[in-house]
N, CA, C and O of each residue as an XYZ file, in Angstrom:
760
protein
N       0.837     -1.183      0.000
C       0.000      0.000      0.000
C       0.885      1.250      0.000
O       1.912      1.294      0.678
N       0.482      2.244     -0.754
C       1.237      3.486     -0.842
C       0.569      4.577     -0.022
O      -0.658      4.654      0.040
N       1.375      5.416      0.603
C       0.870      6.556      1.358
C       0.764      7.754      0.419
O       1.699      8.023     -0.335
N      -0.334      8.463      0.448
C      -0.528      9.652     -0.365
C      -0.040     10.884      0.394
O      -0.382     11.083      1.560
N       0.770     11.716     -0.286
C       1.277     12.948      0.304
C       0.617     14.187     -0.285
O       0.866     15.301      0.176
N      -0.217     14.001     -1.295
C      -0.808     15.152     -1.955
C       0.195     15.816     -2.873
O       1.152     15.181     -3.315
N      -0.011     17.064     -3.158
C       0.810     17.815     -4.101
C       2.100     18.285     -3.426
O       2.096     19.257     -2.670
N       3.207     17.585     -3.707
C       4.512     17.887     -3.095
C       5.616     17.795     -4.141
O       5.385     17.317     -5.252
N       6.801     18.246     -3.793
C       7.972     18.195     -4.688
C       8.882     17.022     -4.333
O      10.099     17.185     -4.238
N       8.301     15.851     -4.137
C       9.072     14.704     -3.677
C       9.591     13.799     -4.793
O      10.100     12.719     -4.495
N       9.485     14.188     -6.052
C       9.978     13.351     -7.142
C      11.510     13.351     -7.081
O      12.135     14.402     -6.937
N      12.099     12.165     -7.193
C      13.551     12.029     -7.060
C      14.184     11.537     -8.351
O      13.488     10.912     -9.152
N      15.446     11.781     -8.592
C      16.305     12.623     -7.768
C      16.169     14.087     -8.160
O      15.796     14.401     -9.290
N      16.469     14.969     -7.240
C      16.564     16.394     -7.533
C      18.044     16.752     -7.527
O      18.743     16.464     -6.556
N      18.527     17.371     -8.591
C      19.954     17.698     -8.622
C      20.280     18.833     -7.663
O      19.394     19.562     -7.217
N      21.534     18.967     -7.359
C      22.031     20.178     -6.700
C      22.944     20.828     -7.714
O      24.100     20.442     -7.887
N      22.390     21.827     -8.377
C      23.124     22.565     -9.390
C      23.302     23.997     -8.929
O      22.424     24.558     -8.274
N      24.424     24.582     -9.266
C      24.607     26.011     -9.090
C      24.522     26.615    -10.490
O      25.327     26.310    -11.370
N      23.533     27.474    -10.668
C      23.318     28.140    -11.949
C      24.003     29.497    -11.860
O      23.669     30.316    -11.004
N      24.965     29.729    -12.753
C      25.769     30.956    -12.688
C      25.512     31.865    -13.884
O      25.217     31.412    -14.990
N      25.636     33.152    -13.623
C      25.481     34.192    -14.644
C      26.295     35.405    -14.201
O      26.788     35.460    -13.074
N      26.427     36.371    -15.103
C      27.043     37.643    -14.753
C      25.962     38.654    -14.433
O      24.898     38.653    -15.053
N      26.234     39.526    -13.454
C      25.298     40.607    -13.168
C      25.631     41.797    -14.067
O      26.595     41.727    -14.829
N      24.871     42.876    -14.002
C      25.114     44.027    -14.889
C      26.487     44.670    -14.744
O      26.940     45.365    -15.654
N      27.161     44.450    -13.609
C      28.490     45.025    -13.409
C      29.597     44.032    -13.752
O      30.766     44.283    -13.458
N      29.239     42.904    -14.373
C      30.174     41.830    -14.742
C      30.612     40.978    -13.556
O      31.524     40.161    -13.687
N      29.975     41.157    -12.403
C      30.289     40.324    -11.242
C      29.634     38.957    -11.424
O      28.447     38.880    -11.743
N      30.398     37.869    -11.225
C      29.788     36.548    -11.313
C      28.887     36.287    -10.102
O      29.213     36.668     -8.978
N      27.775     35.645    -10.347
C      26.864     35.289     -9.272
C      26.246     33.942     -9.596
O      26.409     33.429    -10.703
N      25.549     33.376     -8.652
C      24.924     32.082     -8.898
C      23.899     31.751     -7.843
O      23.859     32.360     -6.774
N      23.071     30.774     -8.160
C      22.015     30.325     -7.251
C      21.971     28.806     -7.247
O      22.164     28.164     -8.280
N      21.716     28.236     -6.072
C      21.515     26.795     -5.973
C      20.127     26.468     -6.502
O      19.141     27.113     -6.144
N      20.068     25.455     -7.360
C      18.812     25.067     -7.990
C      18.649     23.554     -7.899
O      19.558     22.796     -8.240
N      17.485     23.130     -7.435
C      17.158     21.705     -7.430
C      16.107     21.383     -8.485
O      15.908     20.217     -8.823
N      15.433     22.404     -9.006
C      14.383     22.176     -9.993
C      14.995     22.304    -11.384
O      15.046     23.395    -11.952
N      15.456     21.187    -11.922
C      16.057     21.198    -13.241
C      16.357     19.808    -13.740
O      16.346     18.836    -12.985
N      16.627     19.733    -15.030
C      16.983     18.457    -15.636
C      17.132     18.594    -17.137
O      16.936     19.674    -17.693
N      17.477     17.500    -17.788
C      17.575     17.456    -19.241
C      16.159     17.520    -19.802
O      15.264     16.834    -19.308
N      15.950     18.346    -20.839
C      14.609     18.434    -21.422
C      14.588     18.145    -22.912
O      13.512     18.083    -23.508
N      15.755     17.967    -23.534
C      15.814     17.625    -24.958
C      17.161     16.988    -25.253
O      18.184     17.363    -24.681
N      17.141     16.007    -26.166
C      18.406     15.412    -26.579
C      18.906     15.997    -27.894
O      20.113     16.041    -28.132
N      17.983     16.450    -28.756
C      18.365     17.068    -30.025
C      17.527     18.318    -30.228
O      16.344     18.194    -30.545
N      18.079     19.526    -30.061
C      19.425     19.788    -29.553
C      19.484     19.495    -28.055
O      18.460     19.526    -27.374
N      20.676     19.213    -27.547
C      20.788     18.949    -26.117
C      20.437     20.194    -25.308
O      21.033     21.254    -25.498
N      19.462     20.058    -24.400
C      18.992     21.192    -23.604
C      18.707     20.777    -22.170
O      18.381     19.624    -21.887
N      18.838     21.743    -21.276
C      18.429     21.583    -19.889
C      17.321     22.581    -19.607
O      17.146     23.564    -20.328
N      16.582     22.312    -18.550
C      15.607     23.266    -18.045
C      15.948     23.506    -16.580
O      16.207     22.565    -15.829
N      15.944     24.774    -16.182
C      16.150     25.142    -14.787
C      15.065     26.140    -14.405
O      14.624     26.944    -15.226
N      14.648     26.075    -13.156
C      13.583     26.957    -12.687
C      14.085     27.794    -11.519
O      14.619     27.269    -10.541
N      13.902     29.106    -11.639
C      14.291     30.039    -10.581
C      13.122     30.966    -10.283
O      12.339     31.304    -11.171
N      13.017     31.371     -9.025
C      12.017     32.371     -8.651
C      12.491     33.743     -9.121
O      13.689     34.025     -9.146
N      11.534     34.590     -9.493
C      11.867     35.941     -9.944
C      12.611     36.723     -8.863
O      13.387     37.626     -9.177
N      12.384     36.390     -7.611
C      13.003     37.110     -6.503
C      14.515     36.908     -6.437
O      15.210     37.697     -5.799
N      15.035     35.865     -7.087
C      16.474     35.620     -6.996
C      17.243     36.597     -7.869
O      16.778     37.006     -8.933
N      18.408     36.958     -7.407
C      19.268     37.883     -8.147
C      19.705     37.250     -9.465
O      19.770     37.931    -10.489
N      20.003     35.961     -9.445
C      20.467     35.257    -10.638
C      19.399     35.269    -11.730
O      19.732     35.333    -12.913
N      18.128     35.208    -11.354
C      17.032     35.248    -12.325
C      17.168     36.463    -13.237
O      17.152     36.326    -14.460
N      17.303     37.648    -12.648
C      17.425     38.872    -13.432
C      18.670     38.882    -14.304
O      18.653     39.406    -15.418
N      19.747     38.303    -13.797
C      20.995     38.250    -14.563
C      20.836     37.364    -15.800
O      21.329     37.705    -16.876
N      20.159     36.243    -15.651
C      19.917     35.357    -16.797
C      18.993     36.039    -17.802
O      19.209     35.945    -19.010
N      17.969     36.723    -17.308
C      17.055     37.427    -18.209
C      17.819     38.458    -19.051
O      17.530     38.638    -20.234
N      18.778     39.120    -18.439
C      19.554     40.160    -19.128
C      20.542     39.567    -20.130
O      20.634     40.043    -21.262
N      21.281     38.535    -19.725
C      22.370     37.988    -20.541
C      21.935     36.868    -21.489
O      22.607     36.595    -22.483
N      20.820     36.229    -21.179
C      20.313     35.090    -21.982
C      21.342     33.955    -22.050
O      21.475     33.275    -23.068
N      22.058     33.771    -20.949
C      23.053     32.707    -20.860
C      23.248     32.332    -19.394
O      23.064     33.157    -18.499
N      23.623     31.074    -19.162
C      23.941     30.608    -17.814
C      24.790     29.352    -17.926
O      24.886     28.742    -18.991
N      25.404     28.976    -16.807
C      26.096     27.697    -16.739
C      25.428     26.844    -15.675
O      24.912     27.349    -14.678
N      25.451     25.553    -15.907
C      25.002     24.569    -14.927
C      26.263     23.969    -14.340
O      27.075     23.384    -15.057
N      26.425     24.114    -13.048
C      27.595     23.599    -12.341
C      27.119     22.483    -11.430
O      26.421     22.735    -10.447
N      27.492     21.249    -11.751
C      27.030     20.089    -10.997
C      27.810     20.022     -9.684
O      29.014     19.766     -9.668
N      27.099     20.258     -8.593
C      27.744     20.209     -7.275
C      28.113     18.768     -6.942
O      27.375     17.832     -7.250
N      29.254     18.616     -6.316
C      29.683     17.288     -5.877
C      29.693     17.236     -4.348
O      29.571     18.257     -3.672
N      29.842     16.022     -3.830
C      29.804     15.827     -2.379
C      30.863     16.667     -1.666
O      30.629     17.143     -0.555
N      32.012     16.849     -2.287
C      33.108     17.599     -1.665
C      32.780     19.082     -1.491
O      33.418     19.770     -0.694
N      31.787     19.576     -2.235
C      31.446     21.000     -2.172
C      30.013     21.226     -1.691
O      29.362     22.189     -2.098
N      29.530     20.350     -0.835
C      28.162     20.474     -0.310
C      27.971     21.766      0.478
O      26.930     22.410      0.354
N      28.944     22.151      1.275
C      28.836     23.371      2.083
C      28.717     24.592      1.174
O      27.858     25.447      1.387
N      29.577     24.671      0.164
C      29.554     25.805     -0.746
C      28.252     25.838     -1.560
O      27.678     26.904     -1.780
N      27.799     24.675     -1.999
C      26.554     24.602     -2.770
C      25.380     25.085     -1.929
O      24.531     25.832     -2.414
N      25.333     24.666     -0.687
C      24.254     25.093      0.195
C      24.304     26.606      0.415
O      23.268     27.270      0.438
N      25.500     27.138      0.575
C      25.663     28.585      0.760
C      25.090     29.360     -0.426
O      24.463     30.403     -0.241
N      25.300     28.857     -1.634
C      24.786     29.532     -2.819
C      23.259     29.559     -2.839
O      22.664     30.341     -3.581
N      22.624     28.717     -2.034
C      21.171     28.746     -1.902
C      20.693     29.577     -0.725
O      19.502     29.861     -0.604
N      21.613     29.965      0.140
C      21.253     30.739      1.335
C      21.464     32.238      1.166
O      20.663     33.040      1.647
N      22.532     32.613      0.489
C      22.898     34.029      0.361
C      22.344     34.611     -0.938
O      22.021     33.874     -1.869
N      22.238     35.928     -0.990
C      21.819     36.600     -2.211
C      22.968     37.389     -2.816
O      23.702     38.079     -2.108
N      23.119     37.281     -4.130
C      24.148     38.023     -4.850
C      23.908     39.521     -4.856
O      24.794     40.294     -5.223
N      22.709     39.939     -4.449
C      22.435     41.382     -4.341
C      23.258     42.008     -3.219
O      23.627     43.181     -3.284
N      23.539     41.210     -2.191
C      24.189     41.745     -0.987
C      25.622     41.279     -0.783
O      26.413     41.972     -0.142
N      25.962     40.125     -1.316
C      27.296     39.573     -1.075
C      27.903     39.038     -2.372
O      27.204     38.769     -3.349
N      29.226     38.895     -2.344
C      29.933     38.231     -3.437
C      30.096     36.780     -3.013
O      30.989     36.445     -2.234
N      29.226     35.925     -3.533
C      29.216     34.516     -3.121
C      30.527     33.807     -3.448
O      30.970     32.937     -2.698
N      31.146     34.178     -4.565
C      32.401     33.519     -4.939
C      33.503     33.850     -3.939
O      34.215     32.954     -3.486
N      33.651     35.126     -3.589
C      34.694     35.522     -2.645
C      34.466     34.857     -1.288
O      35.396     34.291     -0.712
N      33.247     34.922     -0.777
C      32.969     34.376      0.552
C      33.062     32.856      0.606
O      33.457     32.303      1.633
N      32.709     32.176     -0.468
C      32.751     30.710     -0.468
C      34.136     30.168     -0.804
O      34.422     28.995     -0.561
N      34.996     31.021     -1.363
C      36.319     30.567     -1.766
C      36.334     29.870     -3.117
O      37.365     29.331     -3.520
N      35.201     29.870     -3.829
C      35.142     29.244     -5.146
C      35.654     30.207     -6.209
O      35.639     31.424     -6.022
N      36.103     29.650     -7.315
C      36.709     30.425     -8.383
C      35.776     30.516     -9.586
O      35.369     29.494    -10.139
N      35.438     31.737     -9.989
C      34.637     31.950    -11.193
C      35.563     32.031    -12.397
O      36.557     32.757    -12.388
N      35.219     31.268    -13.441
C      35.986     31.268    -14.682
C      35.061     31.734    -15.798
O      33.916     31.290    -15.880
N      35.544     32.618    -16.649
C      34.743     33.117    -17.768
C      34.441     31.976    -18.730
O      35.350     31.278    -19.181
N      33.165     31.790    -19.042
C      32.782     30.762    -19.996
C      33.424     31.001    -21.352
O      33.626     32.144    -21.761
N      33.738     29.927    -22.037
C      34.364     30.035    -23.353
C      33.335     30.147    -24.470
O      33.617     30.723    -25.521
N      32.142     29.600    -24.248
C      31.143     29.523    -25.316
C      29.933     30.428    -25.095
O      29.243     30.783    -26.050
N      29.671     30.804    -23.839
C      28.523     31.666    -23.531
C      28.956     32.776    -22.576
O      30.019     32.703    -21.960
N      28.118     33.799    -22.466
C      28.412     34.954    -21.625
C      27.977     34.690    -20.178
O      27.085     35.351    -19.646
N      28.631     33.708    -19.566
C      28.334     33.335    -18.179
C      29.560     32.656    -17.579
O      30.310     31.988    -18.290
N      29.766     32.824    -16.276
C      30.904     32.179    -15.610
C      30.565     30.755    -15.191
O      29.396     30.380    -15.098
N      31.608     29.973    -14.942
C      31.400     28.663    -14.329
C      32.312     28.532    -13.121
O      33.225     29.334    -12.927
N      32.051     27.508    -12.309
C      32.806     27.295    -11.069
C      33.933     26.311    -11.346
O      33.688     25.149    -11.670
N      35.158     26.777    -11.219
C      36.331     25.966    -11.542
C      36.420     24.697    -10.694
O      36.828     23.649    -11.194
N      36.049     24.781     -9.439
C      36.211     23.644     -8.534
C      35.184     22.528     -8.750
O      35.391     21.412     -8.272
N      34.096     22.800     -9.449
C      33.064     21.777     -9.663
C      33.474     20.889    -10.836
O      34.029     21.382    -11.818
N      33.206     19.581    -10.745
C      33.755     18.639    -11.713
C      33.090     18.615    -13.086
O      33.715     18.197    -14.060
N      31.838     19.055    -13.181
C      31.099     18.931    -14.434
C      30.279     20.195    -14.667
O      29.519     20.625    -13.798
N      30.443     20.786    -15.851
C      29.853     22.088    -16.169
C      29.150     21.996    -17.523
O      29.621     21.309    -18.428
N      28.022     22.691    -17.653
C      27.367     22.856    -18.958
C      27.234     24.353    -19.226
O      26.695     25.090    -18.401
N      27.725     24.797    -20.381
C      27.550     26.183    -20.800
C      26.292     26.229    -21.667
O      26.174     25.483    -22.639
N      25.351     27.114    -21.306
C      24.033     27.114    -21.951
C      23.626     28.491    -22.460
O      23.899     29.516    -21.836
N      22.972     28.478    -23.602
C      22.372     29.681    -24.183
C      20.862     29.553    -24.016
O      20.289     28.523    -24.372
N      20.209     30.581    -23.481
C      18.767     30.536    -23.253
C      18.035     30.502    -24.592
O      18.252     31.351    -25.456
N      17.160     29.500    -24.748
C      16.361     29.371    -25.969
C      14.866     29.425    -25.683
O      14.054     29.492    -26.606
N      14.506     29.397    -24.406
C      13.093     29.464    -24.058
C      12.900     29.944    -22.636
O      13.683     29.619    -21.743
N      11.847     30.723    -22.436
C      11.505     31.236    -21.107
C       9.997     31.134    -20.957
O       9.250     31.588    -21.823
N       9.546     30.535    -19.850
C       8.108     30.489    -19.576
C       7.882     30.567    -18.067
O       8.745     30.210    -17.266
N       6.711     31.039    -17.717
C       6.346     31.167    -16.303
C       5.592     29.914    -15.879
O       4.655     29.478    -16.548
N       6.017     29.343    -14.752
C       5.371     28.159    -14.189
C       5.184     28.421    -12.701
O       6.148     28.368    -11.937
N       3.962     28.701    -12.285
C       3.720     29.009    -10.879
C       4.556     30.195    -10.442
O       4.545     31.244    -11.085
N       5.288     30.023     -9.335
C       6.117     31.112     -8.815
C       7.521     31.116     -9.416
O       8.368     31.909     -9.006
N       7.768     30.237    -10.381
C       9.095     30.122    -10.985
C       9.084     30.536    -12.450
O       8.054     30.504    -13.123
N      10.255     30.922    -12.917
C      10.483     31.091    -14.350
C      11.291     29.889    -14.796
O      12.300     29.534    -14.187
N      10.833     29.274    -15.863
C      11.502     28.102    -16.413
C      12.374     28.569    -17.578
O      11.882     29.123    -18.561
N      13.676     28.332    -17.444
C      14.622     28.686    -18.493
C      15.060     27.414    -19.208
O      15.547     26.477    -18.575
N      14.887     27.382    -20.517
C      15.433     26.295    -21.320
C      16.766     26.783    -21.851
O      16.850     27.843    -22.471
N      17.801     26.005    -21.606
C      19.132     26.368    -22.067
C      19.680     25.311    -22.997
O      19.805     24.145    -22.624
N      20.008     25.725    -24.216
C      20.670     24.795    -25.131
C      22.102     24.615    -24.655
O      22.821     25.591    -24.438
N      22.508     23.373    -24.495
C      23.872     23.069    -24.043
C      24.815     23.300    -25.216
O      24.778     22.583    -26.216
N      25.661     24.315    -25.071
C      26.626     24.668    -26.116
C      27.935     23.904    -25.916
O      28.624     23.568    -26.879
N      28.267     23.634    -24.641
C      29.492     22.890    -24.348
C      29.385     22.256    -22.970
O      28.784     22.819    -22.056
N      29.975     21.083    -22.837
C      30.133     20.400    -21.552
C      31.625     20.389    -21.240
O      32.451     20.091    -22.102
N      31.950     20.715    -20.005
C      33.334     20.657    -19.555
C      33.398     19.713    -18.352
O      32.546     19.760    -17.465
N      34.418     18.861    -18.340
C      34.575     17.911    -17.241
C      36.040     17.824    -16.839
O      36.933     17.831    -17.686
N      36.271     17.742    -15.534
C      37.631     17.506    -15.051
C      38.096     16.147    -15.570
O      37.330     15.184    -15.575
N      39.330     16.075    -15.999
C      39.843     14.818    -16.548
C      39.850     13.686    -15.530
O      39.718     12.520    -15.902
N      40.003     14.016    -14.248
C      40.076     12.966    -13.231
C      38.724     12.314    -12.929
O      38.671     11.372    -12.138
N      37.631     12.790    -13.535
C      36.321     12.149    -13.323
C      35.895     11.315    -14.526
O      34.781     10.792    -14.555
N      36.778     11.187    -15.521
C      36.425     10.460    -16.730
C      36.692      8.966    -16.585
O      37.627      8.545    -15.906
N      35.841      8.175    -17.245
C      36.015      6.726    -17.241
C      37.009      6.332    -18.339
O      37.496      7.210    -19.050
N      37.326      5.038    -18.500
C      38.298      4.618    -19.520
C      37.910      5.007    -20.955
O      38.776      5.126    -21.822
N      36.606      5.203    -21.202
C      36.164      5.623    -22.538
C      36.204      7.147    -22.707
O      35.883      7.662    -23.777
N      36.599      7.866    -21.644
C      36.700      9.312    -21.722
C      35.410     10.047    -21.424
O      35.284     11.221    -21.774
N      34.440      9.392    -20.784
C      33.155     10.001    -20.442
C      33.046     10.201    -18.928
O      33.700      9.486    -18.169
N      32.228     11.164    -18.476
C      32.072     11.373    -17.028
C      31.568     10.110    -16.318
O      30.574      9.511    -16.729
N      32.249      9.727    -15.278
C      31.900      8.562    -14.464
C      31.164      9.062    -13.222
O      31.754      9.782    -12.417
N      29.874      8.693    -13.045
C      29.116      9.220    -11.903
C      29.737      8.881    -10.548
O      29.584      9.642     -9.592
N      30.427      7.759    -10.456
C      31.060      7.412     -9.180
C      32.270      8.297     -8.893
O      32.669      8.444     -7.738
N      32.852      8.882     -9.927
C      33.959      9.818     -9.736
C      33.450     11.254     -9.592
O      34.037     12.050     -8.859
N      32.361     11.585    -10.290
C      31.758     12.915    -10.156
C      31.239     13.108     -8.739
O      31.395     14.181     -8.157
N      30.621     12.069     -8.182
C      29.991     12.104     -6.860
C      29.000     13.262     -6.746
O      29.122     14.111     -5.864
N      27.998     13.285     -7.667
C      27.045     14.398     -7.652
C      26.233     14.439     -6.364
O      25.987     13.419     -5.720
N      25.833     15.634     -6.020
C      25.047     15.884     -4.818
C      23.577     15.963     -5.224
O      23.236     16.606     -6.216
N      22.714     15.308     -4.457
C      21.275     15.341     -4.710
C      20.567     15.984     -3.533
O      21.045     15.941     -2.399
N      19.422     16.579     -3.819
C      18.621     17.246     -2.788
C      17.326     16.481     -2.590
O      16.659     16.120     -3.559
N      16.971     16.233     -1.343
C      15.720     15.564     -0.986
C      14.833     16.586     -0.300
O      15.034     16.898      0.874
N      13.840     17.115     -1.036
C      12.987     18.193     -0.529
C      12.209     17.794      0.719
O      12.005     18.621      1.607
N      11.775     16.546      0.798
C      10.912     16.139      1.914
C      11.604     16.242      3.267
O      10.948     16.471      4.283
N      12.917     16.075      3.288
C      13.660     16.149      4.553
C      14.706     17.263      4.536
O      15.513     17.382      5.458
N      14.682     18.076      3.481
C      15.597     19.202      3.330
C      17.046     18.802      3.623
O      17.723     19.399      4.460
N      17.496     17.767      2.901
C      18.842     17.230      3.100
C      19.488     16.880      1.767
O      18.809     16.699      0.757
N      20.818     16.789      1.787
C      21.590     16.400      0.614
C      22.012     14.940      0.744
O      22.217     14.423      1.842
N      22.134     14.292     -0.418
C      22.562     12.901     -0.470
C      23.561     12.722     -1.596
O      23.608     13.516     -2.536
N      24.364     11.666     -1.489
C      25.305     11.314     -2.543
C      24.760     10.151     -3.353
O      23.623      9.716     -3.171
N      25.596      9.661     -4.248
C      25.203      8.582     -5.155
C      25.706      7.248     -4.612
O      26.773      7.178     -4.000
N      24.937      6.204     -4.838
C      25.380      4.850     -4.487
C      26.111      4.243     -5.676
O      26.424      4.942     -6.639
N      26.377      2.977     -5.612
C      27.070      2.291     -6.696
C      26.141      1.952     -7.852
O      24.933      2.172     -7.763
N      26.697      1.419     -8.935
C      25.880      1.071    -10.097
C      24.919     -0.069     -9.794
O      25.189     -0.930     -8.956
N      23.789     -0.052    -10.497
C      22.755     -1.073    -10.334
C      22.690     -1.970    -11.563
O      22.433     -3.168    -11.442
N      22.916     -1.413    -12.722
C      22.874     -2.178    -13.968
C      23.012     -1.257    -15.157
O      22.910     -0.037    -15.029
N      23.244     -1.846    -16.313
C      23.446     -1.093    -17.556
C      22.098     -0.735    -18.172
O      21.249     -1.601    -18.385
N      21.915      0.558    -18.457
C      20.674      1.031    -19.064
C      20.512      0.457    -20.468
O      21.496      0.200    -21.162
N      19.285      0.263    -20.870
C      18.930     -0.299    -22.173
C      19.475     -1.710    -22.334
O      19.660     -2.190    -23.452
N      19.734     -2.373    -21.201
C      20.266     -3.723    -21.238
C      19.598     -4.606    -20.185
O      19.087     -5.674    -20.518
N      19.593     -4.181    -18.922
C      19.077     -5.051    -17.868
C      17.600     -5.376    -18.060
O      17.144     -6.436    -17.632
N      16.850     -4.488    -18.693
C      15.434     -4.741    -18.935
C      15.174     -5.805    -19.973
O      14.051     -6.297    -20.081
N      16.194     -6.176    -20.747
C      16.037     -7.204    -21.774
C      15.743     -8.579    -21.186
O      15.309     -9.487    -21.895
N      15.982     -8.722    -19.888
C      15.720     -9.997    -19.220
C      14.225    -10.308    -19.180
O      13.826    -11.471    -19.123
N      13.414     -9.274    -19.210
C      11.951     -9.452    -19.140
C      11.444     -9.968    -20.474
O      11.821     -9.469    -21.533
N      10.602    -10.954    -20.408
C       9.983    -11.481    -21.618
C      10.807    -12.537    -22.321
O      10.408    -13.001    -23.389
N      11.926    -12.931    -21.773
C      12.740    -13.990    -22.415
C      12.340    -15.339    -21.906
O      12.905    -16.350    -22.324
């Protein structure tokens, strides 16, 4: 039997991403975002949702560009801070000790210390409840070489991405592999 919770944000997993942009004075800023994910494979796109009240929201609206910085377990404290402070009042990069690097493909900074980055150009904006949904076409993915597998692709066990669980307001890490996608399901019906 399943317990009903009603209308809640308990769908898992929720990423812990820091969405970065430049403000009007060229200062890098960012916001912690759990409402986001891949929304298209061709062209490759992500969707992220921010409240209008956030400083980063206005910066993205102005620049039409942002980066997705995948937070890892090693930077949980810094990622959480980016969700607590406002770029209107503080320089989050200076206070957190993180390094902003100018994006190579879009007009937005990324976080040097985070292992996996997506540089995105805004291709769609829509209002959803109290959030603005930004669709960003992924122009480039950057990954630290030490998180790559033998085939040269990001290895989730090396990335150690951070996940957010809204129901208990806590962060979690990733467990080990369970099986190969598009393969383990082939056992059914044989």
